[in-house]
C-alpha positions as CSV (number, residue, x, y, z in Angstrom):
1,M,-70.0,62.7,125.2
2,K,-67.1,60.3,124.9
3,A,-69.6,57.4,124.7
4,K,-71.4,59.0,121.7
5,Q,-68.1,59.5,119.9
6,F,-67.0,55.9,120.5
7,L,-70.4,54.5,119.1
8,A,-70.1,56.8,116.0
9,T,-66.6,55.5,115.3
10,L,-67.7,51.8,115.6
11,L,-70.6,52.5,113.3
12,L,-68.3,54.1,110.6
13,I,-65.9,51.1,110.8
14,S,-68.7,48.6,110.4
15,I,-70.1,50.5,107.4
16,F,-66.7,50.6,105.8
17,I,-66.1,46.8,106.3
18,S,-69.5,45.9,104.9
19,C,-68.9,48.1,101.8
20,N,-65.5,46.4,101.1
21,K,-67.2,43.0,101.5
22,K,-69.9,43.8,99.0
23,N,-67.3,45.1,96.5
24,N,-65.2,41.9,96.8
25,E,-68.3,39.7,96.3
26,K,-69.3,41.6,93.2
27,A,-65.8,41.4,91.7
28,L,-65.7,37.6,92.4
29,A,-69.1,37.2,90.8
30,D,-68.0,39.2,87.7
31,G,-64.9,37.0,87.4
32,N,-66.9,33.8,87.6
33,A,-69.3,35.1,85.0
34,T,-66.4,35.9,82.7
35,Q,-65.0,32.4,83.2
36,D,-68.5,30.8,82.5
37,M,-68.8,32.8,79.2
38,L,-65.3,31.7,78.1
39,L,-66.0,28.1,79.0
40,Q,-69.3,28.2,77.0
41,T,-67.4,29.4,73.9
42,I,-65.0,26.4,74.2
43,P,-67.1,23.5,75.5
44,D,-64.8,20.7,74.4
45,K,-61.5,22.1,75.7
46,Q,-60.5,22.1,79.4
47,I,-58.5,25.3,80.2
48,P,-57.0,25.9,83.7
49,L,-58.5,28.7,85.8
50,G,-55.1,30.3,86.1
51,S,-54.7,30.8,82.4
52,L,-58.1,32.5,82.2
53,Q,-57.2,34.9,84.9
54,T,-53.9,35.8,83.3
55,Q,-55.5,36.2,79.9
56,S,-58.6,38.1,81.0
57,T,-57.4,41.3,79.3
58,D,-57.3,39.6,75.9
59,S,-60.2,40.0,73.6
60,T,-60.0,36.5,72.1
61,V,-58.9,33.1,73.4
62,Q,-56.8,30.8,71.1
63,E,-57.4,27.1,71.3
64,P,-54.3,25.0,71.8
65,T,-53.4,23.2,68.6
66,E,-52.3,19.6,68.5
67,P,-49.2,18.6,66.6
68,Q,-49.9,17.3,63.1
69,Q,-48.7,13.8,62.3
70,N,-47.5,13.2,58.8
71,P,-48.7,9.8,57.3
72,A,-46.0,7.2,57.2
73,V,-44.6,6.8,53.7
74,P,-43.5,3.2,52.9
75,N,-40.0,2.7,51.9
76,P,-39.8,1.8,48.2
77,D,-37.2,-0.9,48.9
78,W,-39.8,-2.7,51.1
79,E,-42.4,-2.9,48.3
80,K,-43.0,-6.3,46.8
81,K,-41.7,-7.0,43.3
82,I,-44.3,-9.1,41.6
83,I,-44.1,-9.8,37.8
84,K,-47.5,-10.3,36.2
85,T,-47.9,-11.9,32.8
86,A,-51.2,-12.5,31.0
87,T,-52.1,-14.5,27.9
88,L,-55.3,-13.5,26.1
89,K,-56.5,-15.1,22.8
90,L,-59.6,-13.6,21.1
91,E,-61.7,-14.2,18.0
92,V,-62.9,-10.8,16.6
93,P,-65.5,-10.1,13.9
94,D,-63.5,-7.2,12.3
95,L,-59.7,-7.4,12.6
96,K,-59.1,-3.8,11.4
97,L,-61.6,-2.1,13.8
98,Y,-60.4,-4.2,16.8
99,N,-56.8,-3.4,16.0
100,E,-57.5,0.3,16.1
101,S,-59.5,-0.1,19.3
102,V,-56.5,-2.0,20.9
103,H,-54.1,0.8,20.1
104,K,-56.4,3.4,21.6
105,T,-56.8,1.3,24.8
106,I,-53.0,0.9,25.1
107,K,-52.5,4.6,24.8
108,Q,-55.3,5.3,27.3
109,Y,-53.8,3.2,30.0
110,G,-50.2,4.4,29.5
111,G,-48.8,1.2,28.0
112,Y,-46.8,0.5,24.9
113,I,-46.3,-2.3,22.4
114,S,-43.0,-4.1,22.8
115,Q,-43.5,-6.5,19.9
116,E,-46.1,-7.0,17.2
117,E,-46.5,-9.6,14.5
118,Q,-49.2,-10.0,11.8
119,N,-49.9,-13.3,10.0
120,L,-52.2,-14.0,7.0
121,T,-53.1,-17.6,6.1
122,D,-55.9,-19.3,4.1
123,E,-57.8,-19.9,7.3
124,K,-57.4,-16.6,9.3
125,S,-55.9,-13.2,9.6
126,E,-54.0,-13.0,12.9
127,T,-52.2,-10.3,15.0
128,V,-49.9,-11.2,17.9
129,M,-48.9,-8.4,20.3
130,S,-46.8,-8.2,23.4
131,I,-48.1,-5.2,25.5
132,K,-46.4,-3.5,28.5
133,V,-48.8,-1.8,30.8
134,P,-48.2,-0.2,34.3
135,V,-48.9,-2.6,37.0
136,A,-51.6,-0.4,38.5
137,Q,-53.5,-0.5,35.2
138,F,-53.1,-4.2,34.6
139,E,-56.5,-5.4,35.8
140,S,-58.4,-2.5,34.2
141,M,-56.8,-3.1,30.9
142,M,-57.5,-6.9,31.1
143,D,-61.2,-6.1,31.6
144,E,-61.2,-3.6,28.8
145,L,-59.6,-5.7,26.0
146,P,-62.4,-8.2,25.5
147,A,-64.8,-5.8,23.8
148,K,-68.3,-6.4,22.6
149,D,-68.9,-9.2,20.1
150,V,-65.5,-10.6,20.9
151,K,-65.1,-14.3,21.7
152,I,-62.6,-15.2,24.5
153,L,-60.7,-18.4,23.6
154,E,-58.0,-18.3,26.3
155,R,-57.4,-16.1,29.3
156,K,-54.6,-16.8,31.7
157,I,-52.7,-14.8,34.3
158,T,-49.5,-15.8,36.1
159,T,-47.5,-14.0,38.8
160,D,-43.9,-14.4,39.9
161,D,-42.7,-12.9,43.2
162,V,-39.1,-11.8,42.8
163,T,-38.9,-9.7,46.0
164,G,-36.5,-12.2,47.6
165,E,-34.2,-12.2,44.6
166,V,-34.1,-8.4,44.4
167,V,-33.2,-8.1,48.1
168,D,-30.5,-10.8,47.8
169,I,-29.0,-9.2,44.8
170,K,-28.9,-5.8,46.5
171,S,-27.2,-7.2,49.5
172,R,-24.6,-8.9,47.4
173,L,-24.2,-5.6,45.4
174,E,-23.4,-3.7,48.6
175,A,-20.9,-6.3,49.7
176,K,-19.2,-6.1,46.3
177,K,-19.0,-2.3,46.5
178,E,-17.2,-2.6,49.9
179,M,-14.8,-5.2,48.5
180,R,-14.0,-2.9,45.6
181,L,-13.2,-0.1,48.0
182,K,-10.8,-2.4,49.9
183,Y,-9.0,-3.4,46.7
184,L,-8.7,0.3,45.8
185,D,-6.9,0.8,49.0
186,F,-4.6,-2.2,48.2
187,L,-3.9,-0.6,44.8
188,K,-2.7,2.6,46.5
189,Q,-0.4,0.5,48.7
190,S,1.1,-1.6,45.8
191,K,4.8,-1.4,45.6
192,N,5.6,-2.8,42.1
193,M,3.9,-3.3,38.8
194,K,3.1,-7.0,39.4
195,E,1.1,-6.1,42.5
196,V,-0.7,-3.3,40.6
197,L,-1.7,-5.6,37.8
198,E,-3.0,-8.3,40.1
199,V,-5.1,-5.9,42.2
200,Q,-6.4,-4.1,39.0
201,E,-7.5,-7.5,37.6
202,E,-9.4,-8.2,40.8
203,I,-11.0,-4.8,40.7
204,N,-12.1,-5.3,37.1
205,G,-13.7,-8.6,38.0
206,I,-15.6,-7.1,40.9
207,Q,-16.7,-4.2,38.7
208,E,-18.2,-6.6,36.1
209,E,-20.1,-8.4,38.9
210,I,-21.4,-5.1,40.2
211,E,-22.6,-4.0,36.8
212,S,-24.2,-7.4,36.1
213,A,-26.0,-7.3,39.5
214,A,-27.2,-3.7,38.9
215,S,-28.5,-4.6,35.5
216,R,-30.4,-7.6,37.0
217,V,-32.0,-5.4,39.6
218,N,-33.0,-2.8,37.0
219,Y,-34.5,-5.5,34.8
220,L,-36.6,-7.1,37.6
221,S,-37.7,-3.7,38.8
222,H,-38.9,-2.7,35.3
223,Q,-40.6,-6.1,34.9
224,A,-42.4,-5.6,38.2
225,A,-43.4,-2.0,37.3
226,F,-44.8,-3.0,33.9
227,S,-46.9,-6.1,33.5
228,T,-46.9,-8.0,30.2
229,I,-50.0,-9.0,28.2
230,N,-49.5,-11.4,25.4
231,L,-52.5,-10.6,23.2
232,T,-53.5,-12.7,20.1
233,F,-56.6,-11.9,18.1
234,Y,-57.7,-13.1,14.7
235,Q,-60.5,-12.9,12.2
236,P,-61.5,-16.3,10.7
237,V,-62.4,-16.7,7.0
238,A,-65.4,-18.5,5.7
239,G,-65.4,-22.2,6.8
240,F,-62.6,-21.8,9.4
241,K,-63.0,-23.8,12.6
242,P,-61.2,-22.9,15.8
243,T,-58.4,-25.1,16.9
244,D,-60.1,-25.8,20.2
245,S,-63.3,-27.3,18.6
246,K,-63.4,-31.1,19.0
247,P,-64.7,-33.2,16.0
248,N,-67.3,-35.8,16.4
249,F,-66.8,-39.6,16.6
250,F,-67.2,-40.4,12.9
251,T,-64.9,-37.5,11.9
252,R,-62.2,-38.8,14.3
253,L,-62.7,-42.4,13.0
254,T,-62.3,-41.3,9.4
255,A,-59.2,-39.4,10.3
256,A,-57.7,-42.4,12.2
257,F,-58.4,-44.7,9.2
258,K,-56.8,-42.2,6.8
259,S,-53.8,-41.8,9.1
260,G,-53.4,-45.6,9.1
261,V,-53.5,-45.8,5.3
262,D,-51.0,-43.0,5.1
263,W,-48.7,-44.7,7.6
264,F,-48.8,-48.0,5.6
265,A,-48.2,-46.2,2.3
266,E,-45.2,-44.4,3.9
267,L,-43.8,-47.8,5.1
268,F,-44.2,-49.3,1.7
269,I,-42.6,-46.4,0.0
270,G,-39.7,-46.6,2.5
271,L,-39.2,-50.3,1.8
272,M,-39.3,-49.7,-1.9
273,S,-36.5,-47.2,-1.6
274,L,-34.4,-50.0,-0.2
275,W,-34.8,-52.3,-3.3
276,P,-31.1,-52.5,-4.1
277,F,-30.3,-53.9,-0.6
278,I,-33.3,-56.3,-0.8
279,L,-32.2,-57.5,-4.3
280,I,-28.7,-58.2,-3.0
281,L,-30.0,-60.0,0.0
282,I,-32.2,-62.2,-2.2
283,I,-29.3,-63.1,-4.5
284,A,-27.1,-63.9,-1.5
285,V,-29.7,-66.3,-0.1
286,I,-30.1,-68.1,-3.4
287,L,-26.3,-68.6,-3.8
288,F,-26.0,-69.8,-0.2
289,K,-28.7,-72.5,-0.8
290,R,-27.1,-73.6,-4.1
291,S,-23.7,-74.0,-2.4
292,K,-25.2,-76.2,0.3
293,L,-26.8,-78.5,-2.3
294,M,-23.5,-78.9,-4.3
295,K,-21.3,-79.9,-1.3
296,P,-22.6,-83.6,-0.9
297,V,-22.3,-84.3,-4.6
298,K,-18.6,-83.5,-4.6
299,Q,-17.9,-85.8,-1.6
300,N,-19.5,-88.8,-3.3
301,V,-17.3,-88.4,-6.4
């Protein structure tokens, strides 16, 4: 009887142990399946197992965000200061229409006319402009100005790098400002009117240098921000020949002969204008010769 009870107890214990083992394996399998599902939803991110276990109760999983890096903004003081100047000379078929087109183009690119001059001669009608345009629009406007049916006679672009000059002036400007502050301290410590006047005179001189340097920096900065286009365009009249056309050999030979004749005529006219001096010189020579001839006759007597 005791043996049967002992065997029954062992059987119950083994059944209980096997049931617990199956429950643990099932729970582990369910946990692994949950982890696999989460990893499939985020294939490119590696998430530690511990974090999945602690966040298993959450319905959604948030991806870790990387810190955004703002693009580096260049310091304006480090930018180069380059002054661009262009010279453009054009021959146009219709001066009025091209003049209207130029004004529209200037307004389109955000520029302005700093100087304009119109000339009318027997040979041509000419307009001379000095245009200021933002440096970013300089190349585009240079390509836009030579319109259709326009002949380009001259096109030249020059650049002047003034970055070093601007940096040097700014350095000296800061030094002058520090010196002015020291003189202001000296002014507070002055004991009599003579010292006050001497220090004030130094401060005034430093202030003039500071204003001059600041004006120079502003001028160079403006020149570098706005490029200059010196535009000349004209409409020739009938029979007008451009100044850059070279004449042939016979034309040059005729011009040289005419120039020689003109030079000889000018020389002759110049000599004729000296006739009183020439007349006096001739009379003096005649008198000098007569006096030489008369001297021997007097000695013989």
